N, CA, C and O atoms as a GROMACS GRO file, in nm:
protein
  348
    1MET      N    1   4.954  -1.214  -1.186
    1MET     CA    2   4.940  -1.104  -1.093
    1MET      C    3   4.828  -1.136  -0.995
    1MET      O    4   4.715  -1.159  -1.038
    2PRO      N    5   4.854  -1.138  -0.864
    2PRO     CA    6   4.750  -1.171  -0.766
    2PRO      C    7   4.645  -1.062  -0.760
    2PRO      O    8   4.673  -0.943  -0.779
    3VAL      N    9   4.523  -1.105  -0.732
    3VAL     CA   10   4.412  -1.011  -0.718
    3VAL      C   11   4.413  -0.958  -0.575
    3VAL      O   12   4.415  -1.036  -0.480
    4SER      N   13   4.410  -0.827  -0.561
    4SER     CA   14   4.412  -0.770  -0.426
    4SER      C   15   4.275  -0.785  -0.361
    4SER      O   16   4.175  -0.808  -0.429
    5ASP      N   17   4.272  -0.772  -0.231
    5ASP     CA   18   4.147  -0.781  -0.156
    5ASP      C   19   4.050  -0.671  -0.197
    5ASP      O   20   3.928  -0.689  -0.188
    6ALA      N   21   4.102  -0.557  -0.241
    6ALA     CA   22   4.016  -0.446  -0.279
    6ALA      C   23   3.937  -0.478  -0.407
    6ALA      O   24   3.831  -0.420  -0.430
    7VAL      N   25   3.988  -0.568  -0.491
    7VAL     CA   26   3.923  -0.600  -0.618
    7VAL      C   27   3.827  -0.718  -0.604
    7VAL      O   28   3.733  -0.731  -0.683
    8LYS      N   29   3.848  -0.804  -0.503
    8LYS     CA   30   3.762  -0.921  -0.484
    8LYS      C   31   3.621  -0.877  -0.445
    8LYS      O   32   3.606  -0.784  -0.365
    9PRO      N   33   3.518  -0.943  -0.500
    9PRO     CA   34   3.382  -0.909  -0.458
    9PRO      C   35   3.361  -0.950  -0.313
    9PRO      O   36   3.413  -1.053  -0.271
   10PRO      N   37   3.285  -0.871  -0.237
   10PRO     CA   38   3.262  -0.906  -0.097
   10PRO      C   39   3.174  -1.030  -0.087
   10PRO      O   40   3.090  -1.056  -0.174
   11ASN      N   41   3.193  -1.106   0.020
   11ASN     CA   42   3.106  -1.221   0.045
   11ASN      C   43   2.967  -1.170   0.079
   11ASN      O   44   2.952  -1.077   0.159
   12PRO      N   45   2.865  -1.230   0.017
   12PRO     CA   46   2.729  -1.187   0.052
   12PRO      C   47   2.698  -1.222   0.196
   12PRO      O   48   2.758  -1.312   0.255
   13ALA      N   49   2.603  -1.151   0.252
   13ALA     CA   50   2.563  -1.176   0.391
   13ALA      C   51   2.507  -1.317   0.404
   13ALA      O   52   2.441  -1.366   0.312
   14PRO      N   53   2.532  -1.382   0.516
   14PRO     CA   54   2.474  -1.515   0.536
   14PRO      C   55   2.322  -1.509   0.535
   14PRO      O   56   2.262  -1.408   0.570
   15LEU      N   57   2.261  -1.618   0.495
   15LEU     CA   58   2.116  -1.628   0.498
   15LEU      C   59   2.080  -1.760   0.565
   15LEU      O   60   2.166  -1.846   0.583
   16SER      N   61   1.956  -1.776   0.600
   16SER     CA   62   1.915  -1.901   0.664
   16SER      C   63   1.879  -2.003   0.557
   16SER      O   64   1.846  -1.966   0.444
   17LEU      N   65   1.886  -2.128   0.592
   17LEU     CA   66   1.846  -2.235   0.502
   17LEU      C   67   1.701  -2.216   0.462
   17LEU      O   68   1.664  -2.244   0.347
   18ALA      N   69   1.618  -2.170   0.554
   18ALA     CA   70   1.476  -2.148   0.526
   18ALA      C   71   1.455  -2.038   0.422
   18ALA      O   72   1.361  -2.046   0.343
   19SER      N   73   1.540  -1.936   0.420
   19SER     CA   74   1.521  -1.825   0.328
   19SER      C   75   1.595  -1.840   0.195
   19SER      O   76   1.573  -1.762   0.103
   20ALA      N   77   1.682  -1.940   0.184
   20ALA     CA   78   1.753  -1.964   0.058
   20ALA      C   79   1.656  -2.011  -0.050
   20ALA      O   80   1.552  -2.070  -0.019
   21CYS      N   81   1.690  -1.985  -0.173
   21CYS     CA   82   1.606  -2.026  -0.286
   21CYS      C   83   1.626  -2.173  -0.319
   21CYS      O   84   1.736  -2.227  -0.303
   22CYS      N   85   1.520  -2.237  -0.365
   22CYS     CA   86   1.530  -2.375  -0.409
   22CYS      C   87   1.624  -2.383  -0.530
   22CYS      O   88   1.625  -2.294  -0.615
   23GLY      N   89   1.702  -2.489  -0.535
   23GLY     CA   90   1.796  -2.509  -0.643
   23GLY      C   91   1.932  -2.450  -0.615
   23GLY      O   92   2.027  -2.476  -0.689
   24GLN      N   93   1.944  -2.371  -0.509
   24GLN     CA   94   2.073  -2.310  -0.476
   24GLN      C   95   2.168  -2.412  -0.418
   24GLN      O   96   2.129  -2.500  -0.342
   25LYS      N   97   2.296  -2.398  -0.454
   25LYS     CA   98   2.404  -2.472  -0.390
   25LYS      C   99   2.452  -2.385  -0.274
   25LYS      O  100   2.478  -2.266  -0.291
   26LEU      N  101   2.462  -2.446  -0.157
   26LEU     CA  102   2.491  -2.370  -0.035
   26LEU      C  103   2.603  -2.435   0.044
   26LEU      O  104   2.630  -2.554   0.031
   27ARG      N  105   2.668  -2.355   0.128
   27ARG     CA  106   2.766  -2.405   0.224
   27ARG      C  107   2.716  -2.366   0.362
   27ARG      O  108   2.680  -2.251   0.385
   28VAL      N  109   2.714  -2.462   0.453
   28VAL     CA  110   2.669  -2.436   0.589
   28VAL      C  111   2.776  -2.356   0.663
   28VAL      O  112   2.893  -2.395   0.666
   29LEU      N  113   2.735  -2.245   0.722
   29LEU     CA  114   2.825  -2.161   0.801
   29LEU      C  115   2.814  -2.193   0.949
   29LEU      O  116   2.916  -2.200   1.019
   30SER      N  117   2.691  -2.212   0.998
   30SER     CA  118   2.674  -2.244   1.140
   30SER      C  119   2.541  -2.313   1.164
   30SER      O  120   2.444  -2.293   1.091
   31LEU      N  121   2.540  -2.393   1.268
   31LEU     CA  122   2.420  -2.460   1.317
   31LEU      C  123   2.391  -2.405   1.456
   31LEU      O  124   2.480  -2.346   1.519
   32PRO      N  125   2.268  -2.423   1.506
   32PRO     CA  126   2.242  -2.384   1.644
   32PRO      C  127   2.340  -2.455   1.737
   32PRO      O  128   2.381  -2.569   1.710
   33LEU      N  129   2.378  -2.390   1.845
   33LEU     CA  130   2.481  -2.444   1.933
   33LEU      C  131   2.433  -2.560   2.019
   33LEU      O  132   2.515  -2.637   2.068
   34SER      N  133   2.304  -2.573   2.039
   34SER     CA  134   2.256  -2.679   2.127
   34SER      C  135   2.124  -2.734   2.075
   34SER      O  136   2.065  -2.681   1.981
   35GLY      N  137   2.081  -2.839   2.138
   35GLY     CA  138   1.953  -2.898   2.102
   35GLY      C  139   1.970  -3.034   2.039
   35GLY      O  140   2.069  -3.062   1.973
   36GLU      N  141   1.871  -3.118   2.061
   36GLU     CA  142   1.875  -3.254   2.006
   36GLU      C  143   1.874  -3.254   1.854
   36GLU      O  144   1.942  -3.335   1.791
   37GLU      N  145   1.796  -3.160   1.794
   37GLU     CA  146   1.790  -3.156   1.648
   37GLU      C  147   1.926  -3.122   1.589
   37GLU      O  148   1.965  -3.180   1.487
   38CYS      N  149   1.998  -3.029   1.651
   38CYS     CA  150   2.130  -2.991   1.604
   38CYS      C  151   2.226  -3.109   1.613
   38CYS      O  152   2.304  -3.135   1.521
   39LEU      N  153   2.222  -3.180   1.723
   39LEU     CA  154   2.306  -3.298   1.740
   39LEU      C  155   2.275  -3.402   1.633
   39LEU      O  156   2.366  -3.464   1.578
   40ARG      N  157   2.148  -3.421   1.604
   40ARG     CA  158   2.108  -3.519   1.502
   40ARG      C  159   2.158  -3.477   1.364
   40ARG      O  160   2.204  -3.562   1.287
   41LEU      N  161   2.151  -3.348   1.331
   41LEU     CA  162   2.204  -3.301   1.203
   41LEU      C  163   2.353  -3.332   1.191
   41LEU      O  164   2.400  -3.378   1.087
   42ARG      N  165   2.426  -3.308   1.299
   42ARG     CA  166   2.570  -3.336   1.298
   42ARG      C  167   2.597  -3.486   1.283
   42ARG      O  168   2.688  -3.525   1.211
   43GLU      N  169   2.518  -3.569   1.350
   43GLU     CA  170   2.535  -3.714   1.338
   43GLU      C  171   2.510  -3.761   1.194
   43GLU      O  172   2.573  -3.856   1.148
   44LEU      N  173   2.419  -3.693   1.124
   44LEU     CA  174   2.388  -3.728   0.986
   44LEU      C  175   2.489  -3.670   0.887
   44LEU      O  176   2.484  -3.700   0.768
   45GLY      N  177   2.580  -3.587   0.936
   45GLY     CA  178   2.685  -3.532   0.850
   45GLY      C  179   2.664  -3.390   0.804
   45GLY      O  180   2.745  -3.338   0.727
   46LEU      N  181   2.557  -3.327   0.848
   46LEU     CA  182   2.534  -3.187   0.811
   46LEU      C  183   2.596  -3.101   0.920
   46LEU      O  184   2.543  -3.090   1.030
   47CYS      N  185   2.709  -3.039   0.888
   47CYS     CA  186   2.780  -2.957   0.985
   47CYS      C  187   2.845  -2.840   0.911
   47CYS      O  188   2.830  -2.826   0.790
   48GLU      N  189   2.916  -2.757   0.984
   48GLU     CA  190   2.982  -2.642   0.925
   48GLU      C  191   3.070  -2.686   0.809
   48GLU      O  192   3.138  -2.788   0.816
   49ARG      N  193   3.067  -2.607   0.703
   49ARG     CA  194   3.142  -2.627   0.578
   49ARG      C  195   3.083  -2.735   0.488
   49ARG      O  196   3.136  -2.759   0.380
   50SER      N  197   2.974  -2.800   0.530
   50SER     CA  198   2.908  -2.898   0.444
   50SER      C  199   2.845  -2.827   0.325
   50SER      O  200   2.796  -2.714   0.337
   51LEU      N  201   2.847  -2.894   0.210
   51LEU     CA  202   2.778  -2.843   0.092
   51LEU      C  203   2.641  -2.906   0.086
   51LEU      O  204   2.626  -3.026   0.107
   52VAL      N  205   2.541  -2.826   0.058
   52VAL     CA  206   2.403  -2.872   0.058
   52VAL      C  207   2.328  -2.804  -0.056
   52VAL      O  208   2.358  -2.689  -0.091
   53SER      N  209   2.232  -2.874  -0.114
   53SER     CA  210   2.144  -2.815  -0.215
   53SER      C  211   2.003  -2.813  -0.157
   53SER      O  212   1.957  -2.912  -0.101
   54LYS      N  213   1.935  -2.701  -0.171
   54LYS     CA  214   1.797  -2.692  -0.126
   54LYS      C  215   1.708  -2.737  -0.241
   54LYS      O  216   1.708  -2.675  -0.348
   55LEU      N  217   1.633  -2.844  -0.219
   55LEU     CA  218   1.552  -2.903  -0.325
   55LEU      C  219   1.406  -2.862  -0.319
   55LEU      O  220   1.342  -2.846  -0.423
   56GLY      N  221   1.353  -2.845  -0.199
   56GLY     CA  222   1.211  -2.815  -0.185
   56GLY      C  223   1.186  -2.728  -0.065
   56GLY      O  224   1.262  -2.728   0.031
   57ASP      N  225   1.076  -2.653  -0.073
   57ASP     CA  226   1.045  -2.557   0.032
   57ASP      C  227   0.895  -2.561   0.059
   57ASP      O  228   0.818  -2.486  -0.002
   58GLY      N  229   0.855  -2.648   0.150
   58GLY     CA  230   0.714  -2.658   0.186
   58GLY      C  231   0.701  -2.655   0.337
   58GLY      O  232   0.762  -2.571   0.404
   59ALA      N  233   0.620  -2.746   0.391
   59ALA     CA  234   0.606  -2.756   0.536
   59ALA      C  235   0.742  -2.788   0.600
   59ALA      O  236   0.769  -2.749   0.713
   60ALA      N  237   0.826  -2.861   0.526
   60ALA     CA  238   0.964  -2.889   0.566
   60ALA      C  239   1.054  -2.853   0.448
   60ALA      O  240   1.007  -2.841   0.335
   61ILE      N  241   1.181  -2.836   0.476
   61ILE     CA  242   1.278  -2.799   0.373
   61ILE      C  243   1.350  -2.925   0.330
   61ILE      O  244   1.413  -2.992   0.412
   62LEU      N  245   1.341  -2.960   0.203
   62LEU     CA  246   1.406  -3.078   0.150
   62LEU      C  247   1.545  -3.040   0.101
   62LEU      O  248   1.561  -2.948   0.020
   63CYS      N  249   1.645  -3.112   0.151
   63CYS     CA  250   1.785  -3.083   0.119
   63CYS      C  251   1.854  -3.208   0.068
   63CYS      O  252   1.816  -3.320   0.101
   64SER      N  253   1.957  -3.187  -0.012
   64SER     CA  254   2.043  -3.294  -0.059
   64SER      C  255   2.184  -3.262  -0.014
   64SER      O  256   2.233  -3.152  -0.035
   65PHE      N  257   2.250  -3.359   0.048
   65PHE     CA  258   2.390  -3.342   0.087
   65PHE      C  259   2.450  -3.480   0.111
   65PHE      O  260   2.381  -3.572   0.154
   66GLY      N  261   2.577  -3.492   0.085
   66GLY     CA  262   2.649  -3.615   0.112
   66GLY      C  263   2.589  -3.738   0.045
   66GLY      O  264   2.600  -3.848   0.099
   67GLY      N  265   2.528  -3.722  -0.070
   67GLY     CA  266   2.471  -3.836  -0.141
   67GLY      C  267   2.333  -3.878  -0.095
   67GLY      O  268   2.280  -3.977  -0.145
   68GLY      N  269   2.275  -3.806  -0.002
   68GLY     CA  270   2.141  -3.841   0.048
   68GLY      C  271   2.050  -3.720   0.053
   68GLY      O  272   2.090  -3.608   0.018
   69ARG      N  273   1.929  -3.743   0.095
   69ARG     CA  274   1.830  -3.636   0.109
   69ARG      C  275   1.775  -3.637   0.250
   69ARG      O  276   1.770  -3.740   0.317
   70MET      N  277   1.733  -3.518   0.294
   70MET     CA  278   1.679  -3.507   0.428
   70MET      C  279   1.582  -3.390   0.432
   70MET      O  280   1.602  -3.288   0.365
   71ALA      N  281   1.476  -3.404   0.510
   71ALA     CA  282   1.383  -3.294   0.535
   71ALA      C  283   1.418  -3.230   0.669
   71ALA      O  284   1.441  -3.299   0.768
   72VAL      N  285   1.422  -3.099   0.670
   72VAL     CA  286   1.453  -3.022   0.790
   72VAL      C  287   1.332  -2.934   0.819
   72VAL      O  288   1.278  -2.869   0.730
   73GLY      N  289   1.288  -2.934   0.944
   73GLY     CA  290   1.175  -2.849   0.984
   73GLY      C  291   1.205  -2.702   0.960
   73GLY      O  292   1.321  -2.660   0.964
   74ARG      N  293   1.102  -2.625   0.935
   74ARG     CA  294   1.120  -2.484   0.903
   74ARG      C  295   1.182  -2.405   1.019
   74ARG      O  296   1.264  -2.316   0.996
   75VAL      N  297   1.143  -2.437   1.142
   75VAL     CA  298   1.199  -2.364   1.258
   75VAL      C  299   1.349  -2.389   1.268
   75VAL      O  300   1.426  -2.296   1.288
   76LEU      N  301   1.391  -2.514   1.254
   76LEU     CA  302   1.533  -2.546   1.257
   76LEU      C  303   1.604  -2.488   1.136
   76LEU      O  304   1.714  -2.435   1.148
   77GLY      N  305   1.542  -2.496   1.019
   77GLY     CA  306   1.602  -2.440   0.897
   77GLY      C  307   1.626  -2.290   0.906
   77GLY      O  308   1.717  -2.238   0.843
   78ALA      N  309   1.545  -2.221   0.984
   78ALA     CA  310   1.564  -2.077   1.003
   78ALA      C  311   1.687  -2.047   1.089
   78ALA      O  312   1.738  -1.935   1.088
   79GLN      N  313   1.735  -2.147   1.163
   79GLN     CA  314   1.850  -2.129   1.251
   79GLN      C  315   1.981  -2.175   1.188
   79GLN      O  316   2.088  -2.146   1.241
   80VAL      N  317   1.973  -2.246   1.074
   80VAL     CA  318   2.093  -2.293   1.005
   80VAL      C  319   2.137  -2.183   0.909
   80VAL      O  320   2.065  -2.150   0.814
   81LEU      N  321   2.255  -2.125   0.932
   81LEU     CA  322   2.306  -2.018   0.847
   81LEU      C  323   2.390  -2.076   0.734
   81LEU      O  324   2.474  -2.163   0.756
   82VAL      N  325   2.365  -2.028   0.613
   82VAL     CA  326   2.434  -2.077   0.494
   82VAL      C  327   2.479  -1.960   0.408
   82VAL      O  328   2.438  -1.846   0.430
   83GLU      N  329   2.565  -1.989   0.310
   83GLU     CA  330   2.602  -1.893   0.208
   83GLU      C  331   2.592  -1.960   0.073
   83GLU      O  332   2.613  -2.081   0.062
   84ALA      N  333   2.561  -1.883  -0.028
   84ALA     CA  334   2.552  -1.935  -0.164
   84ALA      C  335   2.693  -1.970  -0.214
   84ALA      O  336   2.789  -1.899  -0.186
   85VAL      N  337   2.701  -2.080  -0.288
   85VAL     CA  338   2.827  -2.123  -0.346
   85VAL      C  339   2.819  -2.093  -0.496
   85VAL      O  340   2.723  -2.134  -0.561
   86PRO      N  341   2.917  -2.023  -0.550
   86PRO     CA  342   2.913  -1.995  -0.694
   86PRO      C  343   2.912  -2.125  -0.774
   86PRO      O  344   2.976  -2.223  -0.739
   87ALA      N  345   2.838  -2.122  -0.882
   87ALA     CA  346   2.825  -2.242  -0.967
   87ALA      C  347   2.952  -2.275  -1.041
   87ALA      O  348   2.955  -2.372  -1.116
   0.00000   0.00000   0.00000
């Protein structure tokens, strides 16, 4: 029996990469539309629908995705919208 839309839990509101908790598995919803930093993230493979784990939260945000790690500045991380992925 299919589950109706009325029974499905609603998707939580998007949050920024900067505000997500460390250890969370996340899916990227959107990146800033312009800027060199955004272009560089896309070149490195971080784009919409990418899965990412937030590893550290200090002066920069340490992330793991696509088999590698990368530090993202806090200002840019505040502009990257993500959603939590169920475990």
